[in-house]
C-alpha positions as CSV (number, residue, x, y, z in Angstrom):
1,X,0.0,0.0,0.0
2,X,3.0,2.3,0.6
3,X,3.8,2.0,-3.1
4,X,0.4,3.2,-4.0
5,X,0.7,6.2,-1.6
6,X,4.0,7.1,-3.2
7,X,2.3,6.8,-6.7
8,X,-0.5,9.0,-5.6
9,X,1.9,11.6,-4.2
10,X,3.9,11.8,-7.4
11,X,0.8,11.8,-9.5
12,X,-0.5,14.8,-7.6
13,X,2.8,16.7,-8.1
14,X,3.0,15.8,-11.8
15,X,-0.7,16.6,-12.0
16,X,0.1,20.1,-10.8
17,X,2.2,20.8,-13.8
18,X,0.0,18.9,-16.2
19,X,-3.6,19.6,-15.0
20,X,-3.0,23.1,-13.6
21,X,-0.8,24.0,-16.5
22,X,-3.3,22.9,-19.1
23,X,-6.0,24.6,-17.1
24,X,-4.1,27.8,-17.3
25,X,-3.6,27.2,-21.0
26,X,-7.4,26.8,-21.2
27,X,-7.5,30.5,-20.4
28,X,-6.1,30.9,-23.9
29,X,-8.9,29.1,-25.6
30,X,-11.5,31.8,-24.9
31,X,-8.9,34.3,-26.0
32,X,-8.2,32.4,-29.3
33,X,-11.9,31.8,-30.0
34,X,-12.6,35.5,-29.3
35,X,-9.8,36.8,-31.5
36,X,-10.3,34.1,-34.2
37,X,-13.9,33.6,-35.1
38,X,-15.1,30.1,-36.1
39,X,-15.7,31.3,-39.7
40,X,-12.1,32.7,-40.0
41,X,-10.6,29.3,-39.6
42,X,-7.7,30.7,-37.6
43,X,-8.1,28.2,-34.8
44,X,-8.3,25.5,-37.4
45,X,-4.7,26.4,-38.4
46,X,-3.5,26.1,-34.8
47,X,-5.3,22.8,-34.4
48,X,-3.8,21.4,-37.6
49,X,-0.2,22.5,-37.0
50,X,-0.2,21.4,-33.4
51,X,-1.5,18.0,-34.5
52,X,1.4,17.6,-36.9
53,X,4.0,18.7,-34.3
54,X,2.6,16.1,-31.9
55,X,3.3,13.4,-34.5
56,X,6.7,14.7,-35.2
57,X,7.5,14.8,-31.5
58,X,6.9,11.0,-31.2
59,X,9.1,10.3,-34.2
60,X,12.0,12.5,-33.0
61,X,11.9,10.8,-29.5
62,X,11.6,7.3,-31.2
63,X,10.7,5.5,-28.0
64,X,13.9,6.4,-26.1
65,X,12.0,7.9,-23.2
66,X,10.6,4.5,-22.3
67,X,13.8,2.8,-23.3
68,X,15.6,5.1,-20.9
69,X,13.4,3.9,-18.0
70,X,13.9,0.3,-18.9
71,X,17.7,0.4,-19.2
72,X,18.4,2.9,-16.3
73,X,16.8,0.4,-13.9
74,X,18.9,-2.6,-15.2
75,X,21.5,-3.8,-12.7
76,X,24.2,-4.3,-15.4
77,X,23.8,-0.7,-16.9
78,X,25.5,2.4,-15.6
79,X,22.7,5.1,-15.2
80,X,25.0,7.9,-16.3
81,X,26.1,6.0,-19.4
82,X,22.4,5.3,-20.3
83,X,21.4,8.9,-19.8
84,X,24.3,10.4,-21.7
85,X,24.0,7.9,-24.6
86,X,20.3,8.8,-25.0
87,X,21.0,12.5,-24.7
88,X,23.6,12.4,-27.5
89,X,21.4,10.2,-29.7
90,X,18.2,12.3,-29.4
91,X,20.1,15.5,-29.6
92,X,21.8,14.6,-32.8
93,X,18.6,13.5,-34.6
94,X,16.8,16.6,-33.4
95,X,19.5,18.9,-34.7
96,X,19.5,17.0,-38.1
97,X,15.7,17.3,-38.3
98,X,15.9,21.1,-37.8
99,X,18.6,21.4,-40.5
100,X,16.6,19.4,-43.1
101,X,13.5,21.4,-42.4
102,X,15.4,24.6,-43.1
103,X,16.9,23.3,-46.3
104,X,13.6,22.0,-47.7
105,X,11.3,24.6,-46.1
106,X,9.7,25.8,-49.3
107,X,8.7,22.4,-50.5
108,X,7.4,21.3,-47.1
109,X,5.3,24.4,-46.6
110,X,3.7,24.1,-50.0
111,X,3.0,20.4,-49.4
112,X,1.2,21.1,-46.1
113,X,-0.7,24.1,-47.5
114,X,1.2,26.9,-45.8
115,X,3.2,28.3,-48.8
116,X,2.2,31.8,-47.8
117,X,3.6,31.4,-44.3
118,X,6.6,29.0,-44.3
119,X,7.8,30.6,-41.1
120,X,4.9,28.8,-39.3
121,X,6.5,25.5,-40.2
122,X,10.0,26.6,-39.4
123,X,9.1,27.9,-36.0
124,X,7.2,24.7,-35.1
125,X,10.0,22.6,-36.5
126,X,12.4,24.3,-34.0
127,X,9.9,23.8,-31.2
128,X,9.3,20.1,-31.8
129,X,13.1,19.5,-32.1
130,X,13.7,21.1,-28.7
131,X,10.7,19.4,-27.2
132,X,12.0,16.0,-28.3
133,X,15.4,16.7,-26.8
134,X,13.9,18.0,-23.6
135,X,11.9,14.8,-23.1
136,X,15.1,13.1,-22.0
137,X,16.2,15.4,-19.2
138,X,12.5,15.5,-18.1
139,X,12.6,11.7,-18.0
140,X,15.8,11.9,-15.9
141,X,14.0,14.1,-13.4
142,X,11.2,11.6,-13.1
143,X,13.8,8.8,-12.6
144,X,15.4,10.7,-9.8
145,X,12.0,11.4,-8.2
146,X,12.4,15.1,-8.6
147,X,8.8,15.7,-9.2
148,X,8.8,19.3,-7.8
149,X,11.6,20.4,-10.0
150,X,9.9,18.7,-13.0
151,X,6.7,20.7,-12.3
152,X,8.6,24.0,-11.7
153,X,10.4,23.8,-15.1
154,X,7.1,22.9,-16.8
155,X,5.6,26.1,-15.4
156,X,8.6,28.1,-16.9
157,X,6.9,27.3,-20.2
158,X,3.3,27.7,-19.2
159,X,3.3,31.1,-17.4
160,X,5.4,33.0,-20.0
161,X,3.4,31.4,-22.8
162,X,0.1,32.7,-21.3
163,X,1.6,36.2,-20.8
164,X,3.0,36.4,-24.3
165,X,-0.3,35.4,-25.8
166,X,-2.1,38.0,-23.7
167,X,0.6,40.5,-24.9
168,X,0.2,39.7,-28.6
169,X,-3.6,39.4,-28.7
170,X,-4.7,42.0,-26.2
171,X,-1.9,44.4,-25.2
172,X,-0.5,44.9,-28.7
173,X,-3.8,45.8,-30.4
174,X,-4.5,48.2,-27.5
175,X,-1.1,49.8,-27.8
176,X,-1.3,50.0,-31.6
177,X,-4.5,51.8,-31.4
178,X,-3.6,54.3,-28.6
179,X,0.2,54.4,-28.7
180,X,1.2,53.1,-32.1
181,X,4.9,54.1,-31.8
182,X,5.4,51.6,-29.0
183,X,4.6,48.4,-31.1
184,X,4.2,49.2,-34.8
185,X,7.9,48.5,-35.4
186,X,7.4,44.8,-34.8
187,X,3.6,44.1,-34.4
188,X,1.2,43.6,-37.3
189,X,-2.5,42.8,-36.7
190,X,-2.7,40.9,-40.0
191,X,-0.1,38.3,-38.7
192,X,-2.8,37.0,-36.3
193,X,-2.4,33.3,-35.7
194,X,1.3,33.5,-36.3
195,X,1.9,35.0,-32.9
196,X,0.7,31.7,-31.3
197,X,3.7,30.0,-32.8
198,X,6.1,32.9,-31.9
199,X,5.1,32.7,-28.2
200,X,5.6,28.9,-28.3
201,X,9.1,29.2,-29.7
202,X,10.2,31.8,-27.2
203,X,8.9,29.8,-24.2
204,X,10.3,26.5,-25.4
205,X,13.7,28.2,-25.6
206,X,13.3,29.4,-22.0
207,X,12.5,25.9,-20.8
208,X,15.6,24.6,-22.6
209,X,17.7,27.1,-20.5
210,X,16.2,25.8,-17.3
211,X,17.1,22.3,-18.1
212,X,20.8,23.1,-18.6
213,X,21.7,21.8,-15.1
214,X,20.4,18.4,-16.0
215,X,22.8,18.4,-19.0
216,X,25.9,19.1,-17.0
217,X,27.7,17.9,-14.0
218,X,28.5,14.4,-15.3
219,X,30.9,12.8,-17.8
220,X,29.3,12.1,-21.2
221,X,29.8,8.6,-22.4
222,X,28.5,7.2,-25.6
223,X,28.0,3.5,-25.8
224,X,27.2,2.3,-29.3
225,X,26.4,-1.3,-28.2
226,X,24.1,0.0,-25.5
227,X,22.4,2.3,-28.1
228,X,21.8,-0.6,-30.5
229,X,20.2,-2.6,-27.7
230,X,18.0,0.4,-26.7
231,X,17.0,1.0,-30.2
232,X,16.0,-2.6,-30.6
233,X,13.9,-2.4,-27.5
234,X,12.5,1.1,-28.4
235,X,11.8,0.6,-32.1
236,X,8.5,-1.2,-31.5
237,X,7.6,1.6,-29.0
238,X,8.3,4.1,-31.8
239,X,5.9,2.2,-34.1
240,X,3.5,2.1,-31.2
241,X,4.0,5.8,-30.5
242,X,3.5,6.8,-34.1
243,X,0.3,4.7,-34.4
244,X,-0.8,6.0,-31.0
245,X,-0.3,9.7,-31.7
246,X,-1.9,9.2,-35.1
247,X,-4.9,7.8,-33.3
248,X,-5.1,11.1,-31.4
249,X,-4.2,13.5,-34.2
250,X,-4.7,11.9,-37.6
251,X,-8.3,13.3,-37.8
252,X,-6.9,16.8,-37.4
253,X,-4.1,16.2,-39.8
254,X,-6.1,14.8,-42.7
255,X,-9.4,16.7,-42.1
256,X,-8.4,19.5,-44.5
257,X,-7.7,16.9,-47.2
258,X,-10.8,14.7,-46.9
259,X,-13.5,17.3,-46.0
260,X,-15.2,18.1,-49.3
261,X,-15.6,21.9,-48.8
262,X,-12.0,23.3,-48.7
263,X,-13.3,26.8,-48.0
264,X,-14.8,25.8,-44.7
265,X,-12.5,23.0,-43.7
266,X,-10.4,25.2,-41.4
267,X,-13.5,26.6,-39.8
268,X,-15.0,23.1,-39.1
269,X,-11.6,21.9,-37.8
270,X,-11.4,24.9,-35.5
271,X,-14.8,24.1,-34.0
272,X,-13.8,20.5,-33.4
273,X,-10.5,21.5,-32.0
274,X,-11.9,24.1,-29.6
275,X,-14.7,22.0,-28.3
276,X,-12.4,19.0,-27.9
277,X,-10.3,21.2,-25.5
278,X,-13.1,21.0,-23.0
279,X,-12.9,17.2,-23.1
280,X,-9.1,17.2,-22.6
281,X,-9.4,17.1,-18.8
282,X,-9.3,13.4,-19.2
283,X,-6.0,13.6,-21.2
284,X,-4.6,15.7,-18.3
285,X,-5.4,13.0,-15.7
286,X,-4.0,10.3,-18.0
287,X,-0.8,12.3,-18.6
288,X,-0.3,13.0,-14.9
289,X,-0.8,9.4,-14.0
290,X,1.6,8.3,-16.8
291,X,4.4,10.6,-15.6
292,X,4.3,8.9,-12.2
293,X,3.2,5.4,-13.2
294,X,5.9,4.5,-15.8
295,X,9.0,4.8,-13.5
296,X,6.9,3.4,-10.6
297,X,6.0,0.2,-12.6
298,X,9.5,-0.5,-13.8
299,X,10.8,-0.1,-10.3
300,X,8.0,-2.1,-8.7
301,X,8.6,-5.0,-11.2
302,X,11.2,-6.3,-8.7
303,X,8.6,-6.8,-6.0
304,X,6.4,-9.9,-5.4
305,X,3.1,-8.1,-5.0
306,X,3.4,-6.2,-8.3
307,X,0.4,-7.7,-10.1
308,X,-1.9,-6.9,-7.2
309,X,-0.6,-3.3,-7.2
310,X,-1.2,-2.9,-10.9
311,X,-4.7,-4.2,-10.5
312,X,-5.5,-1.7,-7.8
313,X,-3.9,1.1,-9.7
314,X,-6.1,0.3,-12.7
315,X,-9.2,0.3,-10.6
316,X,-8.4,3.7,-9.0
317,X,-7.5,5.2,-12.4
318,X,-10.9,4.2,-13.8
319,X,-12.8,5.4,-10.7
320,X,-11.3,8.9,-10.8
321,X,-11.5,9.2,-14.6
322,X,-15.2,8.3,-14.4
323,X,-15.5,11.0,-11.6
324,X,-13.8,13.5,-14.0
325,X,-16.2,12.5,-16.8
326,X,-19.2,13.1,-14.5
327,X,-17.8,16.4,-13.5
328,X,-17.4,17.7,-17.0
329,X,-20.8,16.4,-18.2
330,X,-22.7,17.7,-15.1
331,X,-21.1,21.2,-15.4
332,X,-21.0,21.4,-19.2
333,X,-23.5,24.3,-19.1
334,X,-20.8,26.3,-17.3
335,X,-17.7,24.9,-19.0
336,X,-19.0,25.7,-22.5
337,X,-18.2,29.4,-21.7
338,X,-14.5,28.5,-22.1
339,X,-15.2,29.0,-25.8
340,X,-17.2,31.6,-27.8
341,X,-20.9,30.9,-28.7
342,X,-20.1,30.5,-32.4
343,X,-18.1,27.3,-31.5
344,X,-20.9,25.8,-29.4
345,X,-22.3,23.7,-32.2
346,X,-19.4,21.3,-31.6
347,X,-20.2,20.6,-27.9
348,X,-21.8,17.3,-28.9
349,X,-18.4,15.8,-29.5
350,X,-17.4,16.2,-25.8
351,X,-18.9,13.0,-24.3
352,X,-17.6,10.9,-27.2
353,X,-14.0,12.4,-27.0
354,X,-13.9,11.9,-23.2
355,X,-15.0,8.3,-23.5
356,X,-12.2,7.7,-26.0
357,X,-9.7,9.3,-23.6
358,X,-10.8,6.9,-20.9
359,X,-10.2,3.9,-23.2
360,X,-6.8,5.3,-24.1
361,X,-5.9,5.7,-20.4
362,X,-7.1,2.1,-19.6
363,X,-5.0,0.9,-22.5
364,X,-1.9,2.7,-21.1
365,X,-2.4,0.8,-17.8
366,X,-2.8,-2.5,-19.8
367,X,0.3,-1.8,-21.9
368,X,2.7,-2.8,-19.2
369,X,2.2,-6.5,-19.8
370,X,4.2,-6.2,-23.0
371,X,6.6,-3.5,-21.7
372,X,7.6,-5.6,-18.7
373,X,8.0,-8.8,-20.7
374,X,10.0,-7.0,-23.4
375,X,7.4,-7.8,-26.0
376,X,6.9,-4.2,-27.1
377,X,6.1,-5.5,-30.6
378,X,2.6,-6.2,-29.4
379,X,2.1,-2.6,-28.5
380,X,3.0,-1.7,-32.1
381,X,0.6,-4.4,-33.5
382,X,-2.3,-3.1,-31.4
383,X,-1.7,0.5,-32.1
384,X,-1.5,-0.1,-35.8
385,X,-4.8,-2.0,-35.8
386,X,-6.4,0.9,-33.9
387,X,-4.8,3.4,-36.3
388,X,-6.2,1.5,-39.3
389,X,-9.7,1.6,-37.7
390,X,-9.5,5.4,-37.0
391,X,-8.0,6.4,-40.4
392,X,-10.5,4.2,-42.3
393,X,-13.5,5.6,-40.4
394,X,-12.3,9.2,-40.9
395,X,-11.8,8.7,-44.7
396,X,-15.2,7.0,-45.1
397,X,-17.4,9.2,-42.9
398,X,-15.8,12.7,-42.6
399,X,-16.9,13.7,-46.1
400,X,-20.5,13.1,-45.0
401,X,-20.6,13.7,-41.3
402,X,-17.7,16.2,-40.8
403,X,-16.0,16.4,-37.4
404,X,-18.6,14.1,-35.7
405,X,-17.0,11.3,-37.7
406,X,-13.6,12.3,-36.2
407,X,-15.0,11.9,-32.7
408,X,-16.6,8.5,-33.3
409,X,-13.6,7.2,-35.1
410,X,-11.4,7.9,-32.1
411,X,-14.0,6.2,-29.8
412,X,-14.1,3.0,-31.8
413,X,-10.4,2.9,-32.5
414,X,-9.4,3.1,-28.8
415,X,-12.2,0.7,-27.8
416,X,-10.7,-1.8,-30.3
417,X,-7.2,-1.4,-28.9
418,X,-8.4,-1.6,-25.3
419,X,-10.3,-4.9,-25.8
420,X,-7.5,-6.6,-27.8
421,X,-4.9,-5.5,-25.3
422,X,-6.9,-6.9,-22.4
423,X,-7.6,-10.3,-23.8
424,X,-4.2,-10.9,-25.2
425,X,-2.5,-9.5,-22.1
426,X,-4.5,-11.9,-19.9
427,X,-2.9,-14.8,-21.8
428,X,0.6,-13.4,-21.8
429,X,0.8,-11.7,-18.4
430,X,-2.5,-12.4,-16.5
431,X,-3.5,-9.8,-13.9
432,X,-6.6,-10.3,-11.7
433,X,-8.4,-7.0,-12.3
434,X,-11.5,-6.3,-10.2
435,X,-13.8,-6.4,-13.2
436,X,-16.9,-6.6,-11.1
437,X,-16.1,-3.5,-9.1
438,X,-15.1,-1.6,-12.2
439,X,-18.3,-2.6,-14.0
440,X,-20.4,-1.3,-11.0
441,X,-18.7,2.1,-11.1
442,X,-19.2,2.3,-14.9
443,X,-22.9,1.4,-14.6
444,X,-23.4,3.9,-11.8
445,X,-21.8,6.6,-13.9
446,X,-24.1,5.8,-16.9
447,X,-27.2,5.9,-14.6
448,X,-26.2,9.2,-13.1
449,X,-25.6,10.7,-16.5
450,X,-29.0,9.6,-17.7
451,X,-30.6,11.2,-14.7
452,X,-28.6,14.4,-15.5
453,X,-29.9,14.3,-19.1
454,X,-33.5,13.6,-18.1
455,X,-33.5,16.3,-15.3
456,X,-31.9,19.0,-17.5
457,X,-34.0,22.2,-17.3
458,X,-32.0,24.8,-19.1
459,X,-31.9,26.9,-15.9
460,X,-28.3,27.2,-14.9
461,X,-28.5,27.2,-11.1
462,X,-31.0,24.3,-11.0
463,X,-28.8,22.2,-13.4
464,X,-25.7,23.1,-11.4
465,X,-27.3,21.9,-8.2
466,X,-28.6,18.7,-9.8
467,X,-25.1,18.0,-11.2
468,X,-23.5,18.6,-7.9
469,X,-25.9,16.2,-6.2
470,X,-25.2,13.4,-8.7
471,X,-21.5,13.9,-8.4
472,X,-21.9,13.7,-4.6
473,X,-23.7,10.4,-5.0
474,X,-20.7,9.0,-7.0
475,X,-18.3,10.2,-4.4
476,X,-20.3,8.7,-1.5
477,X,-20.2,5.3,-3.4
478,X,-16.4,5.6,-3.8
479,X,-16.0,6.3,0.0
480,X,-18.2,3.5,0.9
481,X,-16.8,0.8,-1.4
482,X,-13.1,1.6,-1.9
483,X,-11.8,4.7,-0.2
484,X,-13.1,4.8,3.4
485,X,-12.6,8.1,5.2
486,X,-10.6,6.4,8.0
487,X,-7.8,5.7,5.4
488,X,-7.2,9.4,5.0
489,X,-4.5,10.3,7.6
490,X,-6.0,13.6,8.8
491,X,-9.6,12.2,9.2
492,X,-8.2,9.1,10.8
493,X,-6.5,11.1,13.5
494,X,-9.7,13.0,14.1
495,X,-11.6,9.8,14.5
496,X,-9.1,8.4,17.0
497,X,-9.4,11.6,19.1
């Protein structure tokens, strides 16, 4: 149980940088949707380019983050050698990527549909190269259990990024109107969406500076034999990662190419991207859990009670993601004000996207059966299958149903991966998950959501109270079944008094 407490503590700290950070970035969503109307398609450009950079980030990291955790915990490997070898490898490939993008910038920009603004592509190429490199020192911080430092450096990106966006989209227009001499030498209102990428580039550079202490203070050693072994282990994870990130982003990448009306494709993609942001609270929880869980699992693998611990972790993950799902859906009438009203037509994708995120999180928990047994090829197989499902459904149905097809494609793709991973995993590395208890939580969540839907009045304060009551019912059930109040240290001390 002490291992689970440590996991919960680290998840809370990593969650501070992930959840709080993304929440603060949510403050930019109403800013973007206010300054870029749905019809303009500006937010569609942001959605499209960020989807491509997410894919490139996985390619440029090529599974070495997970490979680092695997090899740094091996008794016959020197941790400093593992770390420096990975740093040199990922740093070299990131630098080469940036150089190639610069050389072929014109061709790449034209191919992607940004011939008029090739600087968008170059800025984000630099960002994704630095992000890929930074993943390794961030992984090193997680390995060393320096969760607070990890979170602090993440905020070095988050806070300046918010401030710069406020500067470019609010302060600069005001200054240009009232005191033009202060900003007209560098600011142009027509550049619009480009300032999103400028801010990102500046803040990624600041984050790189903060990571410099993690890149010094030890002797660099490059072990080619070790690298070959790590690449062999990590290559299936790269395939898994590419397929996995395509599962998350391929709809946003190909939408402009398969949607029949090219004049409104960016506008539709912007609506989908903006409304999906509300659903991303599930992605935040999954990411926070992943940051703490991956080093925890590889370290815990030496203990005898590991399978029981994994089963408990899975159950608690599902419980709290279902609670988050209920929270978003019960308070959707308030949360929708994150975006502007001309984007509200896309709110119907939120429950679908959130359910898909739950499936993805469950699959992450299930994935350790092939990571711990060094059968990472299975992860690649499963992700490729899911990717084929998602891409096929997008190509077939987007022309007719637009972004709703994107949401449902993700739902069925992740559901397919989850089911296959569970049934194959139970044969290869059986874990006794509490399926009965998990099913009861899922059924209760469905029932409460149906009550919420049936009791919806359209009056904000009544619906808020109804939603709060339903969430309270779910929390009471959690406390009664799996998380008694006496297990909480503070309350336990009060009870004893």
